[in-house]
C-alpha positions in Angstrom: 109.3 31.3 32.8 111.2 33.6 35.5 110.8 33.3 39.4 111.1 36.3 41.7 111.7 35.1 45.6 111.4 38.1 47.5 111.1 38.6 51.0 113.2 39.8 54.6 116.5 38.6 55.2 116.4 35.0 56.9 112.9 34.2 54.9 115.4 31.8 52.8 115.5 33.1 49.5 118.7 31.9 48.9 118.3 28.5 49.9 114.6 28.2 48.5 115.8 29.6 45.0 118.8 26.8 45.0 116.4 23.9 45.6 113.7 25.2 42.9 116.2 26.0 40.6 117.8 22.5 41.1 114.4 20.6 41.1 113.4 22.2 37.6 117.4 22.4 36.0 116.8 26.1 36.2 119.4 28.7 36.7 120.0 30.6 40.0 120.5 34.2 40.2 121.1 35.6 43.5 121.3 39.2 43.4 123.3 40.2 46.4 125.9 37.4 45.5 125.8 39.3 41.8 126.3 42.4 43.8 129.1 41.2 45.9 130.8 39.8 42.8 131.0 42.8 40.9 132.0 44.6 43.6 134.8 42.5 44.9 133.6 43.0 48.2 131.2 42.1 50.9 127.8 43.2 51.4 128.7 44.7 54.8 132.2 45.9 53.5 130.1 47.8 50.6 128.3 49.5 53.4 131.1 50.0 55.3 133.4 51.7 52.7 130.8 53.1 50.2 127.1 53.3 52.1 124.0 52.3 51.5 123.3 54.5 48.6 126.0 53.4 46.7 124.7 49.5 47.4 121.2 50.0 46.3 123.3 51.8 42.8 124.7 48.3 42.4 121.9 46.5 43.4 120.0 48.4 40.5 122.5 47.6 38.0 122.3 44.1 38.8 118.3 44.2 38.2 118.7 45.9 34.9 121.2 43.9 33.6 118.9 40.6 34.0 117.6 41.4 30.4 114.2 40.4 29.1 111.7 37.6 31.2 112.4 34.2 30.3 109.1 33.5 28.1 108.6 29.2 28.5 105.9 28.1 30.2 108.2 26.0 32.4 110.9 27.8 35.1 114.0 28.5 33.5 115.1 31.1 36.0 115.1 31.6 39.4 116.1 34.9 41.0 116.6 35.2 44.6 116.8 39.0 45.5 117.8 41.0 48.3 115.4 42.1 51.3 115.0 45.6 50.3 115.7 45.4 46.8 112.1 45.6 45.9 111.7 49.1 47.8 113.7 50.4 44.1 110.4 51.1 42.1 112.5 50.6 38.8 113.6 47.4 40.3 110.6 46.2 41.2 109.0 47.2 37.8 111.7 45.3 36.1 111.7 42.1 38.5 107.7 41.8 38.5 106.6 42.8 35.2 106.8 39.7 33.1 107.9 37.6 35.7 106.4 35.6 38.7 107.1 37.0 42.1 106.7 35.1 45.2 106.9 36.6 48.4 108.4 34.1 50.9 106.8 35.3 54.4 108.3 34.1 57.5 107.3 34.9 61.0 109.8 36.7 63.3 110.9 33.6 64.9 111.7 31.6 61.9 113.5 34.9 60.3 115.8 35.1 63.6 116.5 31.0 63.6 117.4 31.5 60.1 119.7 34.5 60.7 121.5 33.2 63.7 124.7 35.0 64.7 124.8 36.4 60.8 122.2 39.1 61.9 125.1 40.8 63.4 127.0 40.8 59.7 123.7 42.2 58.3 124.1 46.1 57.8 120.1 47.0 58.0 120.2 44.8 61.5 123.2 45.6 63.4 122.5 48.0 66.2 119.4 47.1 67.6 117.2 44.5 68.9 116.9 42.2 65.8 113.3 41.4 66.4 112.3 45.1 66.3 114.3 46.0 63.4 112.8 42.8 61.6 109.4 43.9 62.3 110.3 47.8 61.3 111.7 46.6 58.1 108.5 44.2 57.3 105.8 47.2 58.1 108.1 49.4 55.6 108.4 46.8 53.1 104.9 45.3 53.2 103.2 47.4 50.0 106.1 45.7 48.2 106.4 42.3 49.4 102.6 42.4 49.3 102.1 42.9 45.3 104.0 39.3 45.0 102.4 35.7 45.8 102.4 35.3 49.3 103.9 32.0 50.7 103.9 30.6 53.9 108.0 30.3 54.6 107.4 29.2 58.1 108.2 25.3 56.8 111.1 23.0 56.1 112.8 24.2 52.8 111.4 21.1 51.1 107.7 22.1 52.2 108.2 25.8 51.0 109.5 25.0 47.8 106.2 22.9 47.1 104.4 25.5 48.4 105.8 28.0 46.0 105.7 25.5 43.0 101.9 25.3 43.9 101.5 29.2 43.8 102.8 29.1 40.7 100.3 27.3 39.4 97.4 29.7 39.8 96.7 31.9 36.8 97.9 35.5 36.9 96.7 38.7 34.8 98.9 41.8 34.7 101.5 43.3 36.6 101.0 44.3 40.3 103.6 46.3 41.8 102.1 47.7 45.0 99.4 47.2 47.3 98.7 49.7 50.7 96.3 49.2 53.1 95.0 50.6 56.3 92.0 52.4 57.8 92.2 55.1 55.3 91.3 52.4 52.5 93.2 50.0 50.2 95.1 51.1 47.1 96.6 48.7 44.6 98.9 50.0 41.5 100.2 47.8 38.5 99.9 47.4 34.8 96.7 45.8 33.4 95.1 44.7 36.7 92.2 46.9 36.8 89.3 44.1 36.1 91.0 41.6 38.5 91.4 44.0 41.0 87.8 45.7 40.9 86.6 42.1 41.3 88.8 41.3 44.6 87.4 44.3 45.8 83.9 43.8 45.2 83.8 39.8 46.0 85.7 41.3 49.6 82.4 43.2 50.1 80.2 41.0 49.2 78.6 42.9 46.6 75.4 42.1 44.5 76.6 43.6 41.4 79.1 46.0 39.3 77.8 49.3 39.5 80.1 51.5 36.9 79.9 55.2 36.6 82.0 56.6 34.2 82.5 59.5 31.3 82.2 58.4 27.1 86.1 58.9 26.7 87.1 56.7 29.7 84.3 54.1 29.0 85.5 53.9 25.1 89.2 53.9 26.3 89.1 51.3 29.7 85.6 51.1 30.8 84.2 48.8 28.4 87.0 45.9 28.4 86.8 46.5 32.6 83.2 45.9 32.0 83.5 42.8 29.9 86.4 41.6 32.2 83.5 41.8 35.3 81.1 40.2 33.2 83.6 37.5 32.6 83.6 37.1 36.1 80.1 37.0 36.7 79.1 40.2 37.9 76.0 41.9 36.3 77.2 45.1 35.3 75.0 48.5 35.7 76.7 51.5 33.8 75.9 55.4 34.7 77.3 57.7 32.2 78.3 61.1 33.1 79.4 63.9 31.2 83.1 64.2 30.2 85.6 66.4 31.9 84.3 69.5 33.8 81.2 69.5 32.4 80.8 66.7 34.8 81.4 69.0 37.8 78.0 70.6 38.0 75.0 70.3 40.8 72.6 69.5 38.0 74.8 66.5 37.0 75.0 65.2 41.0 71.1 65.5 40.7 70.5 63.2 37.4 73.3 60.9 38.7 72.0 60.7 42.3 68.4 59.9 40.8 69.9 56.9 38.6 71.0 55.5 41.5 67.7 55.6 43.0 65.7 54.3 40.1 68.4 51.0 40.2 67.5 51.0 44.0 71.3 51.1 44.9 71.7 50.0 49.1 73.4 51.6 51.4 76.2 49.3 51.5 76.7 49.1 47.7 79.9 50.6 46.0 79.8 52.6 43.3 83.0 52.3 41.3 84.0 55.7 39.9 86.2 54.8 36.2 87.5 57.8 34.5 89.3 61.1 35.1 90.1 63.3 38.2 87.0 65.4 37.1 84.7 62.1 37.0 86.0 60.6 40.3 85.5 63.9 42.0 82.1 64.0 40.8 81.3 60.4 41.3 82.8 60.6 45.0 80.5 63.6 45.8 77.6 61.5 44.8 78.9 58.4 46.9 79.2 61.0 49.9 75.7 62.3 49.5 73.4 59.8 48.3 71.7 57.7 51.1 73.9 59.9 53.3 76.8 58.3 52.0 77.5 54.5 50.1 81.3 53.3 49.5 83.0 53.9 46.5 86.0 52.7 44.5 88.3 55.0 42.7 89.5 53.8 39.2 91.4 56.9 38.0 92.3 56.5 34.3 94.0 59.7 33.5 97.6 60.5 34.9 96.3 63.4 36.9 93.6 61.6 38.8 96.3 58.7 39.2 98.8 60.8 40.9 96.5 63.6 42.6 92.6 64.1 42.0 91.3 60.7 42.6 93.6 60.2 46.0 92.8 61.3 49.3 88.4 61.7 49.5 88.2 65.2 48.8 84.9 64.9 46.2 83.4 68.3 44.9 81.7 69.9 42.4 82.0 73.6 40.6 80.3 76.7 40.8 80.6 79.7 38.6 82.1 81.8 41.3 84.8 79.3 42.0 86.3 75.8 41.9 85.0 72.6 44.1 82.9 75.0 46.5 80.1 72.4 46.9 81.9 69.1 48.4 82.3 66.7 50.9 85.4 64.5 52.3 84.7 60.8 51.2 87.9 58.7 50.8 87.5 55.8 48.3 87.2 52.2 50.3 89.8 51.1 47.8 91.8 53.0 44.7 92.7 50.7 41.9 95.5 52.3 39.8 96.4 50.7 36.5 98.9 52.4 34.1 98.0 50.5 31.2 94.9 53.1 31.0 97.5 56.1 30.4 98.8 54.7 27.2 95.9 56.2 24.7 95.8 59.5 26.6 96.3 62.6 24.7 99.4 64.4 25.5 98.1 67.5 26.3 96.7 65.8 29.5 99.8 63.8 30.3 101.5 66.8 29.8 99.2 68.9 32.1 99.1 66.5 34.6 102.9 66.9 35.4 102.0 70.3 36.7 100.8 68.4 39.9 104.1 65.8 39.8 106.2 68.8 39.9 104.2 70.0 42.9 104.7 66.9 44.7 108.5 67.3 44.0 109.0 70.6 45.6 107.1 69.5 48.7 110.4 67.4 49.1 110.5 64.3 47.2 114.1 64.6 45.4 114.2 61.9 43.7 111.1 62.7 41.8 112.4 66.0 40.7 115.4 64.2 39.4 112.9 61.7 37.5 110.9 64.7 36.3 113.9 66.2 35.2 115.6 63.1 33.4 112.4 61.6 32.0 109.7 64.2 32.5 109.9 65.4 28.8 109.5 61.6 27.5 106.5 60.7 29.6 104.7 64.1 28.5 105.3 63.4 25.0 103.9 59.6 25.3 107.2 58.2 24.3 107.0 54.6 24.5 110.2 54.1 26.1 109.2 56.0 29.2 106.4 53.4 29.9 108.3 50.4 28.9 111.5 51.4 31.5 109.0 52.2 34.2 109.6 55.9 34.4 105.7 56.2 34.2 104.7 53.7 36.6 107.6 55.1 39.3 105.9 58.6 38.8 102.7 57.6 39.5 103.5 55.4 42.8 105.9 58.0 44.2 103.1 61.2 43.5 100.2 58.7 44.9 102.3 57.6 47.8 103.2 60.6 48.7 99.6 61.9 48.7 98.3 58.6 50.5 100.6 59.2 53.4 100.3 62.6 54.0 96.2 61.9 53.7 96.4 59.1 56.1 98.0 61.6 59.0 95.2 64.4 58.0 92.6 63.2 56.4 90.5 66.5 56.8 92.9 69.2 55.7 93.4 70.2 59.6 97.3 70.4 59.5 99.8 69.2 57.0 97.4 68.4 53.8 97.2 72.0 53.4 100.4 71.5 51.7 99.0 69.9 48.8 97.3 73.1 48.1 100.8 74.4 46.8 100.5 76.1 43.1 96.6 76.1 43.9 95.5 78.8 44.8 96.0 81.3 41.4 95.9 78.1 39.6 92.5 77.4 40.6 91.2 81.2 39.7 93.1 80.6 36.6 90.5 77.8 36.3 87.5 79.9 37.0 88.6 82.6 34.8 88.7 80.2 31.7 85.5 78.9 32.4 86.6 75.7 33.6 87.0 74.4 30.3 90.2 76.4 28.4 92.8 75.6 30.6 93.5 71.9 32.0 93.5 71.7 35.8 97.6 70.9 35.8 98.1 73.3 33.3 96.7 76.0 35.4 98.6 74.4 38.5 102.0 75.4 36.5 101.2 78.3 36.6 100.2 78.9 40.0 103.4 76.9 40.9 105.7 79.5 39.3 103.5 82.5 41.2 104.5 80.6 44.3 108.1 80.3 43.7 108.1 84.0 42.9 106.1 84.8 46.0 108.6 82.4 47.8 111.3 84.2 46.4 110.3 87.6 47.3 109.1 86.5 50.9 112.7 84.7 51.2 111.3 81.3 52.1 113.1 80.3 48.7 116.5 80.4 47.7 117.2 81.9 44.0 118.7 78.5 43.3 115.6 76.4 44.2 113.4 79.0 42.2 115.1 78.8 39.1 115.5 75.6 39.2 111.7 75.1 39.5 111.1 77.4 36.8 113.6 75.3 34.5 111.9 72.3 35.2 108.3 73.7 34.1 110.4 75.0 31.0 111.7 71.7 30.0 108.0 70.2 30.7 106.1 73.2 28.6 104.0 74.4 31.4 102.9 77.4 32.5 104.6 79.3 29.8 102.3 80.7 27.0 100.7 84.4 27.7 96.9 83.9 29.3 94.2 86.4 27.9 92.2 86.6 31.1 92.7 89.9 32.8 94.6 90.2 36.1 91.9 92.0 38.3 89.6 89.4 36.9 91.9 86.7 38.0 92.7 88.5 41.6 88.9 88.9 41.9 88.8 85.2 41.9 91.2 84.2 44.6 88.5 86.0 46.9 86.7 82.8 46.7 90.0 80.5 47.5 88.4 78.2 50.5 92.0 78.6 52.2 91.1 81.5 53.8 91.8 82.6 57.3 90.6 86.1 59.2 89.9 87.1 55.7 93.2 86.8 54.5 94.7 83.9 52.2 96.9 81.2 53.2 99.9 80.9 50.8 101.2 77.7 50.4 105.0 78.4 49.7 107.5 76.1 48.4 111.1 76.1 50.7 114.8 75.0 49.7 113.6 71.0 51.1 109.7 71.6 51.7 107.0 74.3 52.2 105.7 76.6 54.6 102.0 78.8 55.4 101.9 82.5 54.4 99.1 84.5 55.7 100.9 87.6 55.3 101.5 87.9 51.3 101.0 91.7 50.8 98.4 92.2 48.0 100.5 94.5 45.7 103.4 91.4 45.8 100.1 89.0 44.5 99.4 91.5 41.7 102.1 91.8 40.4 103.5 88.2 40.9 99.7 87.5 38.8 100.6 89.8 36.3 103.9 88.5 35.6 102.8 84.5 35.2 99.7 85.9 33.3 102.1 87.2 30.8 103.7 84.3 30.0 107.3 82.9 30.5 108.7 84.6 27.0 107.9 88.6 28.3 108.6 87.6 32.2 111.9 86.0 33.0 110.7 83.9 35.3 111.8 84.7 38.9 112.4 88.3 38.0 109.5 90.2 39.0 109.7 88.3 42.4 113.1 89.3 42.6 112.6 92.8 42.2 110.0 92.8 45.0 112.3 91.2 47.1 114.8 94.0 46.8 
């Protein structure tokens, strides 16, 4: 096996790695040393001459060159990483998948003692109080370190080595990539982790049983295997089935689900586990928000749109004929379990549609996500196995999920910046309603809405022509928002009147800027009408930014 040692500078990764490798006749790979060897200069010199970005690129190259994991049951390689190596999602995918990551967690006192005078030579520790900087780095990197097996590193090296060996004796299932915690709930991301993570959450809540709410397709794809895994771990399982897709998002379904919970005598401290796509988690979360005036729930999104957006943030709701998500509540899940393995069986249309939400997040300011979508988006959409095996899918999910989780933590009830997450959704929701919530997938509708937002932004001069064209080219490459739609513009514009994002009778448009977003509640109705007509006509008959450019003139 490959053992991967992670932790802050001064935690002893190199020394523990050397001793562990010597005890087992294994090969030691020190990634910082490999970076220095390849560059022909020290890490401080790399930072000074080339900058941090160049160092990170060199670090990624070393990790990518590791090759496949050692499959032997005994320790064959010990990989001692740099303190920030695992911040990069692709590097973490390589290091954690199929290997045994161990986090050497040392106190600030131990870190400072180990670093000694060398702290001044550490680029990320220079220029400030070492103790405070170490604490900042620990907080920032905790989600990545915590995905590994924690070992107390406050001891003599041989004791720490023994603790690492003991940790390696524990059984593991799947690959955990990320653990987040906080007042807004917990989140765990990984591959093949669903049953194990749900089991851990139920135990932490001292639950009596596992109450699983799912829908037929998700149950067939992953739900049944999750239930079997929970039964193997000793949990009595209660299954409640909802309709598939948007058919679940009806008040009648809420009533029948709540009645089922009453019949199984759900108690107020018992969690509901929602396993399915965004529509399923929307409805199950709303039931949890309202049953017995609110019970806890755990979100287990199984679709790409659910994992990157719909199941995150606690907006729970169902639809009415007059509009999408008009009846709902803010009720955040106590935990979110994101298992990218569940995405393997998704139909191509669902994967592709979900990327509409990913483009939205990129346009809100995540430049790396834009680059990822431009490079790997078509492969992700088509289900190319290389996109999953190479870590592109996991990175996409992580970046989108973390972005939304961070925004929601700062603004849980959309009283400020959370409104940004509605980019593309005003016209998108109107299109969904015009389609009867069945003919157009949510992400597809959002893609049309993003084109509209970009064209309005161009006309209102919040967005440069280059940025607008880049967004439209990306949507073209993903084959989103291109076909003409059969819904009359007047019908779609009428449905905009039901949009929840109104103030003083005017729709608040979230518009992209070159590096983020803004809100404009003075967009002229005639511009909205012109842009809506151009978007509904499709990309083939509308040259993207042309309509908006004409309006700008």
